[in-house]
N, C-alpha and C positions, 0 to 999 in steps of 0.2 A: 504494500500500500504506500510505503514511503517513496516508491519509485514513480508514482503518478505525477503528472504535471499539476501545477497549482489549480488550473481550471478543472482538471479531472477530479482532483481531491475535493474541491469545493462543490462540484456537481454531485459527487457521491455522498458528501455530507448532507446535501440538501434533499437527497432521495429518501425513499422508504427503507433503504438498507439500514440495519442496526449499527453498522460500523462503516466509517468512523463516526463515533458519537462524541459526547463531550470530552471524554478522556483523550481520545486520539487528536481531536482538534486542539485541546489544551497543550498537548505535546508538540504539535506543529507550531503553535504560537510561541511556545517556549523556545523552540529551535530558532525561530526568527529573531527572538529577543537575543539569543546567544550570538546569532549572526551579526546583528547590529553592534554588539559589544566588540566582536572581532574587528568589525570595520573601523571602529574608533582606534583600536590598537594599530591597524594597518595605516591609518591616516596620520598617526602620530610618530611611529617608529621611523627614525631616519632624519627627523627634523632637529636641527641644532638646538633649538630652544628646549627640547625635551630629552636631550641626549643622556642626562643623568638618570632617566627612568627607563632606558632601553632594555635592560635585563628584566626589570619587573614587568614591563609591557609585553615582552616576549613570553614570559611565563604565563601572564594572563591570557594572551592569545592562544597559547597551547591548551590551556585549561578550557577555554571557551570552545575551542574546536572539538575537544573531547565531549563536552557537555552537549554541543549541537548534535553531534553524531549519535550520542546516547539517546537524546530526546527523539531524534528521527526514528531510532530503533524502538522507542516506546510507542510510536504510532502503531507499529505492527504488534508489539507486545500487548497493548491494550485490546486490540482486536482479537488476538489469540486467547486472551484471558476471558473475553466475553463469550466466545463460542461455546465452550463446555457449559457455561452457566445457562445459556439459552437452551441447550439440549436438556438440562435438568428441569428447567421450567416447563418443558413440553411433556415431562413424565407425569404419570398419575401420582398424586401426593401419597397414596397408600402403597406405592411400589416399594419393593425391598431395598433398603439402604438409602431411601430418598433423602432423609434429613442429613445423613452423613455426607452424601454427595453434594447436597446444596450448601452445607456449611463449608466444605472444602473449596467449592467453586466461588463462594462469596469472599472467602479469604484471598484467593488468588486474584479475583476481580478488583478487590480493594487495594491490593499491594501495588498494582501498576500506577494508579493516580497518586498514591503516596510517594512513589519514586519520582514522578513528574514534579510534584510539589517541591520535593527536596532539591531537585536540580534547579528549579526556578529560584529558590532561596539563595542558592550559590550565585546565580546570575546577578541577583540584586546586590549581593555583597561585592561582586566584582565591578558592577556598574557604579557603586558608591566610590570606589577607588578611581575608576576611569573618569568620573566627573571631576576629579581633582587633578589627575596627571595626564589626562587625554588632551589632545589639541582642542583649543577653544572653537575651532571651526567645525568640530564634530560633536560638540557637547549636546546638541539637540538630538543626535543619534543615541547618545547615552541615556537621555531622558526618555526617548521613545522605547528603547530597550527595557528600561526599568519598569515602565508602565505595562508593556506587553507581558513581562514576567509576572508582574503584579496580577494582571487579569488571568493569566494562565494558572496561577496559584489557586485563585478562587474557583476556576473551572475544575481543577483537579480535586479540590476539597469537596465540592458537592458530589463528585463522582466517588469519593470515599464514603460519604454519608449514605448514598443510595444503596450501598452494599452492606455497610455495618448495621443499618437499621433493621435488617432482616436476619441478622445472625442470632442464633440461639445462645451462643456463648457471649453473654453480655459483658463479662469482665474483659474479654479480649476486645470486643467491639468498642467498649468505652475507653480502653487504653489507646486504641488506634485513633479514635476520635480526639482524645486529649492531645496526643502527639501532633496531630494535624492542626488542631486549634491553636496550640502553643506556637507552632511555626508560623501559622497565618497571622496571629496577633503581632508577633515580633517583626516579621518581615514586611507586613503591610505598612506598618508605621515607618520602617526604614525606607521602603520604596517611595512612599509619599513624600518623605523628607528630602530624599535625593531629587525627586522631580520638582518639588517646590523650590529647592535651592537653585537648581538650574534655571527655572523660569524667572526667579528673581534676578539672576545674573544677566539673563537675556533681556530683561526689561529694565535693568539698572535699578531694581527695587531694593 
């Protein structure tokens, strides 16, 4: 699925097909956020004014490249996690092993968006640094990146909830929800702060 063109992916997301759904789309948005962060590094490295940050920028670029590719992989991973869940939904609820199968599939389906969420938090951390050491000519790209990652986090979060709400093991479900909420609370504030700081700089505020 990650090999499709942007147009094909968007059309498939708009169709009746169950995948890509919110999780896969969140992964795609996160990958784009990572791409914009990489662009900031590429527009900055080599400029004399930022030469003292060359090593750090190169390290950030390498990490964002890894995150981008991992998030692209999550598009397929999210779709693959949903398929067995859809198959269990189609089974009679009184069939042998139904509850165990459902619980296992729900855990798998929830793990993919949690991973997406975590990748997006790291993008936000890196964007915070890029907003400070990246070229001023590309600071708007860092702002766009951080808000795309912010939105992708929320998309991933709700796709965790849609699975944990059905889990019989409430202790496990609630621990997963708490982990996601804690990340969301922390990094939502950070993303908005980075974005606001950049906007103030651009408007001389």
